[in-house]
MDTraj code that builds the backbone (N, CA, C; nanometers):
import mdtraj as md
import numpy as np

residues = "MET LYS PRO SER LEU CYS GLU THR PHE ARG ALA LEU ALA PHE LYS THR HIS ASP HIS LEU GLY LYS ALA ARG ARG LEU GLN HIS GLN PRO LEU GLU GLU THR PHE THR ASP ILE ASN ILE LEU GLU LEU LYS ASP ARG HIS PRO SER GLU ILE TYR SER HIS THR PHE SER LYS ARG LYS GLU GLY VAL ASN GLY ALA ASP TRP GLU TRP TRP LEU THR ASN PRO SER ARG ASN GLN TRP LEU GLY LEU ARG VAL GLN ALA LYS VAL LEU HIS LEU GLN THR ASN LYS PHE LEU HIS LEU HIS TYR GLN SER GLY VAL PRO LYS THR TYR GLN LEU ASN LYS LEU LYS ALA GLN ALA ALA ASN ASP ASP LEU ILE PRO LEU TYR CYS PHE PHE SER HIS ALA".split()
xyz = np.array([
    [-1.4397, -1.3880, 1.8586],
    [-1.5538, -1.3226, 1.7188],
    [-1.4070, -1.3038, 1.6502],
    [-1.4423, -1.3449, 1.5020],
    [-1.3707, -1.2732, 1.4330],
    [-1.3491, -1.1000, 1.4368],
    [-1.2464, -1.0536, 1.4141],
    [-1.2316, -0.9232, 1.3892],
    [-1.2634, -0.9003, 1.2553],
    [-1.3515, -0.7688, 1.2842],
    [-1.3439, -0.6791, 1.1456],
    [-1.2516, -0.6135, 1.0361],
    [-1.2961, -0.6385, 0.9121],
    [-1.1729, -0.5986, 0.8458],
    [-1.0946, -0.4446, 0.8566],
    [-1.1886, -0.3352, 0.9270],
    [-1.1260, -0.2290, 0.9558],
    [-1.0457, -0.2406, 1.0900],
    [-1.0717, -0.3619, 1.1887],
    [-1.0426, -0.3318, 1.2866],
    [-0.8893, -0.4211, 1.3006],
    [-0.8986, -0.4799, 1.1466],
    [-0.7563, -0.5517, 1.1321],
    [-0.6811, -0.4632, 1.0604],
    [-0.7428, -0.3696, 0.9863],
    [-0.6295, -0.2565, 0.8831],
    [-0.5743, -0.1669, 1.0172],
    [-0.6427, -0.1652, 1.0895],
    [-0.5776, -0.0649, 1.2406],
    [-0.5098, -0.1222, 1.3141],
    [-0.5248, -0.2314, 1.3757],
    [-0.4286, -0.3453, 1.4211],
    [-0.2929, -0.3195, 1.3210],
    [-0.2802, -0.3595, 1.2025],
    [-0.1852, -0.3789, 1.1078],
    [-0.1577, -0.2334, 1.0780],
    [-0.2004, -0.1029, 1.1278],
    [-0.1283, 0.0081, 1.1482],
    [-0.0303, 0.0178, 1.2355],
    [-0.1000, 0.0245, 1.3371],
    [-0.0596, 0.0242, 1.5165],
    [0.0689, -0.0023, 1.4831],
    [0.0884, -0.2132, 1.4446],
    [0.2180, -0.2860, 1.4400],
    [0.3156, -0.2536, 1.3429],
    [0.2900, -0.1587, 1.2169],
    [0.3983, -0.1339, 1.1372],
    [0.4134, -0.0376, 1.1728],
    [0.3763, 0.0394, 1.2317],
    [0.3762, 0.2032, 1.3438],
    [0.5160, 0.1225, 1.4669],
    [0.4590, 0.0357, 1.5254],
    [0.5941, 0.0269, 1.5800],
    [0.7254, -0.0748, 1.5421],
    [0.6725, -0.1436, 1.4278],
    [0.7951, -0.1926, 1.3831],
    [0.8955, -0.0556, 1.3530],
    [0.8618, 0.0326, 1.3109],
    [0.9436, 0.1782, 1.2598],
    [0.9991, 0.2330, 1.3637],
    [0.8916, 0.1955, 1.4943],
    [0.9713, 0.2987, 1.6108],
    [1.0841, 0.1893, 1.6648],
    [1.0750, 0.0483, 1.6071],
    [1.2343, -0.0320, 1.6493],
    [1.3272, -0.0518, 1.5510],
    [1.2622, 0.0024, 1.4327],
    [1.3876, 0.0375, 1.3003],
    [1.4709, 0.1947, 1.3590],
    [1.3536, 0.2830, 1.3651],
    [1.4434, 0.3903, 1.4622],
    [1.5321, 0.4028, 1.5577],
    [1.4761, 0.3069, 1.6520],
    [1.6129, 0.2788, 1.7261],
    [1.7111, 0.2535, 1.7530],
    [1.7027, 0.0826, 1.6257],
    [1.7926, 0.0642, 1.6033],
    [1.8959, 0.1011, 1.4333],
    [1.8480, 0.2113, 1.4031],
    [1.9022, 0.2915, 1.3230],
    [1.9039, 0.2235, 1.1787],
    [1.7936, 0.1258, 1.1543],
    [1.7655, 0.0674, 1.0492],
    [1.6217, 0.1033, 0.9451],
    [1.7254, 0.1261, 0.8068],
    [1.5916, 0.1443, 0.7388],
    [1.4949, 0.0381, 0.6791],
    [1.4157, 0.0150, 0.6952],
    [1.3088, -0.0827, 0.6112],
    [1.2364, -0.0772, 0.5137],
    [1.2347, -0.1536, 0.4194],
    [1.2193, -0.1013, 0.2973],
    [1.0171, -0.0835, 0.2654],
    [1.0043, -0.0046, 0.1938],
    [0.8352, -0.0158, 0.1467],
    [0.7898, -0.1333, 0.1242],
    [0.8955, -0.2425, 0.0285],
    [0.8314, -0.3718, 0.0184],
    [0.8450, -0.4925, 0.1104],
    [0.8832, -0.4211, 0.2413],
    [0.9240, -0.5250, 0.3484],
    [0.7571, -0.5198, 0.4526],
    [0.6963, -0.4137, 0.4061],
    [0.5897, -0.3479, 0.5344],
    [0.4578, -0.3949, 0.4018],
    [0.4644, -0.3546, 0.2506],
    [0.4125, -0.4664, 0.2290],
    [0.3069, -0.6105, 0.1791],
    [0.4324, -0.6621, 0.2004],
    [0.4249, -0.7797, 0.1942],
    [0.3993, -0.8326, 0.3307],
    [0.4228, -0.7571, 0.4121],
    [0.3463, -0.8312, 0.5678],
    [0.2445, -0.8129, 0.5806],
    [0.1967, -0.7028, 0.5464],
    [0.0418, -0.6398, 0.5409],
    [0.0053, -0.6920, 0.5148],
    [-0.0120, -0.7342, 0.2879],
    [-0.0856, -0.7913, 0.2651],
    [-0.0900, -0.9603, 0.2870],
    [-0.0033, -1.0256, 0.3153],
    [0.0113, -1.1453, 0.4115],
    [-0.0765, -1.1519, 0.4867],
    [-0.0831, -1.0799, 0.6228],
    [-0.2261, -1.0936, 0.6974],
    [-0.3493, -1.0592, 0.6872],
    [-0.3409, -0.9746, 0.5742],
    [-0.4658, -0.9219, 0.5005],
    [-0.5035, -1.0612, 0.4252],
    [-0.4817, -1.1272, 0.3758],
    [-0.4738, -1.2555, 0.3576],
    [-0.5414, -1.3423, 0.3632],
    [-0.4850, -1.3724, 0.5022],
    [-0.4679, -1.4521, 0.6146],
    [-0.5856, -1.4588, 0.6792],
    [-0.6179, -1.3386, 0.7603],
    [-0.7162, -1.2425, 0.7943],
    [-0.8643, -1.2916, 0.7521],
    [-0.8525, -1.2292, 0.6398],
    [-0.9968, -1.1899, 0.5735],
    [-0.9587, -1.2373, 0.4163],
    [-0.9494, -1.3781, 0.4257],
    [-1.0133, -1.4512, 0.2929],
    [-1.0973, -1.4349, 0.2116],
    [-1.1802, -1.3971, 0.2634],
    [-1.3020, -1.4007, 0.1531],
    [-1.3726, -1.2804, 0.1545],
    [-1.2828, -1.1577, 0.1650],
    [-1.3128, -1.0074, 0.2297],
    [-1.2165, -0.9143, 0.1435],
    [-1.1284, -0.9724, 0.1370],
    [-1.0307, -0.8463, 0.0098],
    [-0.8944, -0.9515, -0.0635],
    [-0.9192, -0.9101, -0.1862],
    [-0.8317, -1.0050, -0.2597],
    [-0.7522, -0.9041, -0.3301],
    [-0.5584, -0.9119, -0.2997],
    [-0.4757, -0.8646, -0.3450],
    [-0.4335, -0.9014, -0.4811],
    [-0.3719, -0.8310, -0.4850],
    [-0.2626, -0.8661, -0.6015],
    [-0.1434, -0.7487, -0.6057],
    [-0.0176, -0.8004, -0.6183],
    [0.0927, -0.7151, -0.5930],
    [0.1139, -0.6722, -0.7550],
    [0.2037, -0.5913, -0.7844],
    [0.2211, -0.5279, -0.8999],
    [0.4159, -0.5472, -0.9402],
    [0.4535, -0.5923, -1.0173],
    [0.5917, -0.6154, -1.0644],
    [0.6245, -0.4702, -1.0832],
    [0.7742, -0.4502, -1.0749],
    [0.8682, -0.3006, -1.1270],
    [0.8336, -0.2314, -1.2061],
    [0.8170, -0.3252, -1.3372],
    [0.7912, -0.2864, -1.4389],
    [0.6294, -0.2419, -1.4819],
    [0.5299, -0.3771, -1.4362],
    [0.4062, -0.3056, -1.4439],
    [0.3448, -0.1671, -1.3428],
    [0.4365, -0.1626, -1.2387],
    [0.4125, -0.0554, -1.1140],
    [0.4966, 0.0988, -1.2073],
    [0.5336, 0.0613, -1.2609],
    [0.5811, 0.1783, -1.4008],
    [0.5187, 0.2367, -1.5488],
    [0.3841, 0.1067, -1.5063],
    [0.3006, 0.1852, -1.6296],
    [0.2093, 0.1741, -1.5492],
    [0.1126, 0.1748, -1.3980],
    [0.0221, 0.2272, -1.3802],
    [0.0310, 0.2642, -1.2416],
    [0.1867, 0.3165, -1.1896],
    [0.1260, 0.3526, -1.0636],
    [0.1237, 0.3440, -0.9476],
    [0.1277, 0.1846, -0.9508],
    [0.0632, 0.1494, -0.8162],
    [0.1277, 0.0274, -0.7751],
    [0.1532, 0.0004, -0.6750],
    [0.2204, -0.1266, -0.6087],
    [0.1244, -0.2281, -0.5666],
    [0.0318, -0.1950, -0.5491],
    [-0.0530, -0.2982, -0.5798],
    [-0.2585, -0.3212, -0.5619],
    [-0.3271, -0.3509, -0.5658],
    [-0.4546, -0.3461, -0.5925],
    [-0.5145, -0.4203, -0.5117],
    [-0.6166, -0.4052, -0.4660],
    [-0.7162, -0.3963, -0.3462],
    [-0.8694, -0.4094, -0.4092],
    [-0.9114, -0.5519, -0.3791],
    [-1.0719, -0.5513, -0.4010],
    [-1.1066, -0.5764, -0.2686],
    [-1.2063, -0.5073, -0.2269],
    [-1.3174, -0.5257, -0.0872],
    [-1.4755, -0.5600, -0.1380],
    [-1.5182, -0.6829, -0.0526],
    [-1.6164, -0.7272, -0.0828],
    [-1.7110, -0.7151, 0.0380],
    [-1.8194, -0.7331, 0.0275],
    [-1.9325, -0.7465, 0.1520],
    [-1.9655, -0.8783, 0.1850],
    [-1.9794, -0.9382, 0.2808],
    [-2.0097, -1.0858, 0.3188],
    [-2.1232, -1.1870, 0.2075],
    [-2.2132, -1.1269, 0.1585],
    [-2.2700, -1.1573, 0.0332],
    [-2.1689, -1.1511, -0.0753],
    [-2.1114, -1.1114, -0.0932],
    [-2.0435, -1.0907, -0.2062],
    [-2.0874, -1.0011, -0.3384],
    [-2.1565, -0.9266, -0.3143],
    [-2.2635, -0.8838, -0.4112],
    [-2.1865, -0.6908, -0.4299],
    [-2.1302, -0.6392, -0.3246],
    [-2.0721, -0.4932, -0.3737],
    [-1.9203, -0.5257, -0.3503],
    [-1.8481, -0.4882, -0.4803],
    [-1.6989, -0.4746, -0.4491],
    [-1.6349, -0.3155, -0.4864],
    [-1.5658, -0.3012, -0.3689],
    [-1.4564, -0.1640, -0.4012],
    [-1.3479, -0.2290, -0.4372],
    [-1.3061, -0.1606, -0.5630],
    [-1.2006, -0.1293, -0.6404],
    [-1.0973, -0.0316, -0.5525],
    [-0.9557, -0.0449, -0.5043],
    [-0.8164, 0.0476, -0.4758],
    [-0.6874, -0.0010, -0.5514],
    [-0.6701, 0.1109, -0.5828],
    [-0.5179, 0.1119, -0.6990],
    [-0.4541, 0.1314, -0.5717],
    [-0.3620, 0.0796, -0.5171],
    [-0.2583, 0.1434, -0.4092],
    [-0.0625, 0.1964, -0.4565],
    [-0.0640, 0.2915, -0.4270],
    [0.1058, 0.3424, -0.4288],
    [0.1694, 0.3420, -0.2667],
    [0.2402, 0.2858, -0.2271],
    [0.3137, 0.2705, -0.0828],
    [0.4093, 0.3506, -0.0794],
    [0.4342, 0.4230, 0.0320],
    [0.5717, 0.5246, 0.0421],
    [0.6034, 0.4919, 0.2147],
    [0.7594, 0.4699, 0.1913],
    [0.8085, 0.4046, 0.3748],
    [0.8284, 0.5703, 0.4173],
    [0.8163, 0.6096, 0.5346],
    [0.9474, 0.7075, 0.5942],
    [1.0470, 0.6789, 0.5797],
    [1.1153, 0.7523, 0.5545],
    [1.2847, 0.7581, 0.5411],
    [1.3070, 0.8497, 0.7256],
    [1.3348, 0.7581, 0.8041],
    [1.3660, 0.7537, 0.9119],
    [1.4626, 0.8789, 0.9607],
    [1.5761, 0.8829, 0.9380],
    [1.6995, 1.0048, 0.9016],
    [1.6818, 1.0959, 0.9154],
    [1.5462, 1.1219, 0.7841],
    [1.5080, 1.2738, 0.7639],
    [1.3833, 1.3287, 0.8129],
    [1.2847, 1.1841, 0.7933],
    [1.1460, 1.1629, 0.8395],
    [1.0856, 1.2852, 0.7056],
    [1.0941, 1.2306, 0.6029],
    [1.0526, 1.2412, 0.4877],
    [1.0495, 1.1372, 0.3986],
    [0.8777, 1.1454, 0.3064],
    [0.8928, 1.0516, 0.2225],
    [0.9762, 1.0795, 0.0789],
    [1.0828, 1.0000, 0.0733],
    [1.2069, 1.0888, -0.0448],
    [1.1705, 1.0512, -0.1530],
    [1.0870, 0.9489, -0.1806],
    [1.0276, 0.8866, -0.2965],
    [0.8674, 0.9572, -0.3768],
    [0.8298, 1.0559, -0.2609],
    [0.6860, 1.0624, -0.3034],
    [0.6515, 1.1563, -0.4199],
    [0.7806, 1.2162, -0.4795],
    [0.7431, 1.2968, -0.6431],
    [0.8197, 1.2218, -0.7000],
    [0.8571, 1.0820, -0.7138],
    [0.8573, 0.9924, -0.8330],
    [0.8299, 1.0427, -0.9908],
    [0.9413, 1.0427, -1.0749],
    [0.9235, 1.0420, -1.1836],
    [0.9829, 0.9240, -1.2081],
    [0.9486, 0.8402, -1.3511],
    [0.9916, 0.7417, -1.4344],
    [0.9507, 0.7638, -1.5590],
    [1.0297, 0.6605, -1.6734],
    [0.9815, 0.6827, -1.8404],
    [0.9961, 0.8118, -1.9066],
    [1.0264, 0.7596, -2.0104],
    [1.0299, 0.8808, -2.1033],
    [0.9247, 0.9056, -2.1852],
    [0.8919, 1.0383, -2.1855],
    [0.9093, 1.1427, -2.1417],
    [0.8820, 1.1026, -1.9449],
    [0.9879, 1.2159, -1.8639],
    [0.9532, 1.1397, -1.7225],
    [0.8073, 1.1765, -1.7093],
    [0.7686, 1.1286, -1.5958],
    [0.6308, 1.1537, -1.5963],
    [0.5836, 1.0736, -1.4369],
    [0.5194, 1.2083, -1.3307],
    [0.4827, 1.1490, -1.2066],
    [0.4295, 1.0304, -1.1757],
    [0.4843, 0.9557, -1.1215],
    [0.4423, 0.8167, -1.0265],
    [0.2658, 0.8392, -1.0257],
    [0.2541, 0.9951, -0.9583],
    [0.0866, 1.0125, -0.8945],
    [0.0216, 1.0223, -1.0334],
    [0.0493, 1.0815, -1.1041],
    [-0.0285, 1.1024, -1.2732],
    [-0.0563, 0.9495, -1.2975],
    [0.0721, 0.8799, -1.3098],
    [0.0563, 0.7344, -1.3749],
    [-0.1044, 0.6838, -1.3434],
    [-0.1148, 0.7035, -1.1767],
    [-0.1613, 0.6420, -1.0873],
    [-0.3184, 0.6456, -1.1290],
    [-0.3584, 0.7981, -1.0754],
    [-0.4775, 0.8474, -1.1023],
    [-0.5559, 0.8297, -1.2478],
    [-0.4002, 0.8205, -1.3323],
    [-0.4778, 0.8130, -1.4818],
    [-0.5178, 0.6230, -1.5546],
    [-0.4345, 0.5374, -1.4408],
    [-0.4567, 0.4407, -1.5222],
    [-0.5809, 0.3821, -1.4012],
    [-0.5599, 0.4261, -1.2836],
    [-0.7200, 0.3858, -1.1687],
    [-0.8372, 0.4083, -1.2513],
    [-0.8536, 0.5700, -1.2744],
    [-0.9080, 0.5972, -1.3516],
    [-0.9944, 0.5678, -1.4425],
    [-0.8696, 0.4552, -1.5609],
    [-0.8875, 0.4104, -1.6627],
    [-0.9729, 0.2962, -1.6795],
    [-0.9367, 0.1992, -1.5226],
    [-0.9726, 0.1025, -1.4793],
    [-1.1259, 0.1168, -1.3974],
    [-1.1993, 0.2026, -1.3701],
    [-1.2603, 0.2570, -1.2615],
    [-1.2145, 0.1931, -1.1286],
    [-1.0827, 0.2195, -1.0856],
    [-1.0879, 0.1802, -0.9546],
    [-1.0180, 0.3035, -0.8824],
    [-0.9972, 0.3458, -0.7211],
    [-1.0077, 0.4476, -0.6379],
    [-0.8519, 0.4391, -0.6230],
    [-0.7498, 0.5057, -0.7145],
    [-0.6408, 0.5274, -0.6091],
    [-0.6253, 0.5818, -0.5207],
    [-0.4920, 0.5345, -0.4279],
    [-0.4367, 0.5641, -0.2848],
    [-0.3121, 0.5345, -0.2579],
    [-0.2813, 0.6485, -0.1730],
    [-0.1419, 0.6178, -0.1459],
    [-0.1509, 0.5354, 0.0467],
    [-0.0499, 0.4746, 0.0292],
    [-0.0552, 0.3968, 0.1481],
    [0.0814, 0.4646, 0.2458],
    [0.0803, 0.5268, 0.3032],
    [0.2242, 0.5655, 0.3657],
    [0.2251, 0.4773, 0.5039],
    [0.3654, 0.4652, 0.5345],
    [0.3845, 0.3843, 0.6271],
    [0.4899, 0.4582, 0.7453],
    [0.4520, 0.5140, 0.8385],
    [0.5376, 0.6319, 0.8515],
    [0.5241, 0.5987, 1.0369],
    [0.5287, 0.6683, 1.1253],
    [0.6339, 0.6827, 1.2622],
    [0.6660, 0.7971, 1.2769],
    [0.5780, 0.8766, 1.4031],
    [0.6031, 0.9727, 1.4650],
    [0.7061, 1.0026, 1.5552],
])
top = md.Topology()
chain = top.add_chain()
for i, resn in enumerate(residues, 1):
    res = top.add_residue(resn, chain, resSeq=i)
    for name in ("N", "CA", "C"):
        top.add_atom(name, md.element.get_by_symbol(name[0]), res)
traj = md.Trajectory(xyz[None], top)
């Protein structure tokens, strides 16, 4: 039987955590884009009719504050949930999310504020995705 979308999210979370543990042991800092690409690829492969993903270019991210957008649907595709997501990866040497309070543009604007404002404009739910390791 095919796993549910929730089960896949959970499995990918465990896998990401394990990869970060390996990276910590090998003293290698992976990039946030690495985990974003791997996880979105797996979700598209495992649930092509339940989740639709769109990743944003760096330029577009500077405007809307998000790395990607997800649209989740039910089996009959008559209900949809739109999410706009910004990802952060744990800096393994310091155990901190170094770019959590990132600002860009002129005038300098917090990424979180862009994410919330643009998501509200488009009737989407703003989320942060933290790639972390304990």
